N, C-alpha and C positions, 0 to 999 in steps of 0.2 A: 597407253590408256586401256587397251584391252586386257592386259595383265592385271591392272588395278581392279577392273571390273570383275575378273575371274577371282581375284583374291577376296574381294568384298563378298561375292556369292559364297565362297568357301567359308568365310567367317560366319556369315549369317546361317548357312546350312549346319555348321557345327553346333550352333546354339540351339537349333530346333531339336525337338525330342525324337525325331525319326520314327514317329508312329505311323506315318503314311496314311493317316486316317481320313484326310480330305475335309476336315471340319473348317479349314481355312478357305475352302473354295477352290483349291488347286489339287492336282492329282498326286501330290506328295510334298514332302518337305523341300526337296530341291527346287521344284517349280515355284513354290512359294518364295523361297530365298531369291530366285532369279527375278521374280516380279517385284519384290521389295527393292532389290538392287537397281532395277530400272525405274523405280519411283511409281510403280503401278499398283502397289498394295501397301496397306498400312501395317504397322508393327503389332496391331492388336487382334490379329485373326486366329491365333493359335491357343485354343483352350488347354491342350495338354501342357503347353509351356507355362501357362498361368501368368500372373502379374509379373513374377520375377523374370520370366522369359521375355515378356514384352518390354520390360525395363532394359534388359541387356541388348535386345534388338535396337531399341531407341538409341542407346549409347553408341553402338557400332555405327549407326546411320547418322548420328549427330542431330537427331530430332527430339522434340519434347517427349518425355515418357508419358504413358497413359496406361490404364489397366486394360487387360484383354477384353474383348467384346463378349459379354456373357450370353448374348443372343446366339452365339455360335455353339454353345455347349458349356458344360460344367468342367471345371478343373478337377481332375480326379488323380489321386496319387498313383504311382506306377502299379500296373496290374498285368496279369497274364491270363490267357484263356486256358481252361482245362476241360478236356472232354470226359464226360462220365462214360467210361468205356462200356459198361453194361447196357447202356441205352443207345449207343451208336449203331446205326444200321449200315454204315459204309456208303452213304449216298454220294460222297465227294463234293457236295455243294460248299462245304466249309473250305476245302482245299482250293476251290476255284475262286473263292472270295478273299482269301488271305493275300494281302499285298506284299508280304515279305517271305512267302513260302515257308512258314513256320509250322504247317500242319502236314503230316505225312500219313500215308495209308493207301490202300487200294480199294477199288470198287468192291462193294459187298463185304469188306473187311473193316474191322475196327480201326479208327484213326487215333492219332495222338498229336499233341502239340509239343514242339521242341521249345521248351520254356526259354532257353537262351536266345532264341530268335524272335519270340513273340513280343510284339510292341504293345499289346493290350488295346488295340484300336477298336475292337468290338465289331469289326466288319464281318466276322465269321458267324455271329449270332443270328442275325435276321434270316439268312437262307437255311438254317438248320430246321428240317421239318419235324424233328422229335425233341427239340429243346434240350439237347444233351451237352451244351457248352455253357460253362459257368466261368465267371471271372474271379480271380483271387489276387490278393496283394502280391506284388512281385517279391 
């Protein structure tokens, strides 16, 4: 039975967008998948996954499909953060906020985003004191 639960969690986690944004109310996609597998969370908590993601999660769990909860945020096409290098003061606050370690740089030096790792979660934007982070389509 444990193996079946682990497989269910894996299937759910693979469907989730891996933004690790927390809009679902959990600390990341994996904890949300675990909560769904335990029956503690609904399939409609993930704005990045949108309605299509909620439908797929419903199918995996064998529950009725429903649209994602718009109260948790808007569904936005894939995006990545970009640091306006000329404006970056090297404070490292964005590095500390990034849940996937997609931002590199040192204290008092310009930072940059590794686009291939960035999930577009937007968590790096609020702590930036100079507003030098913008989002662009992936």
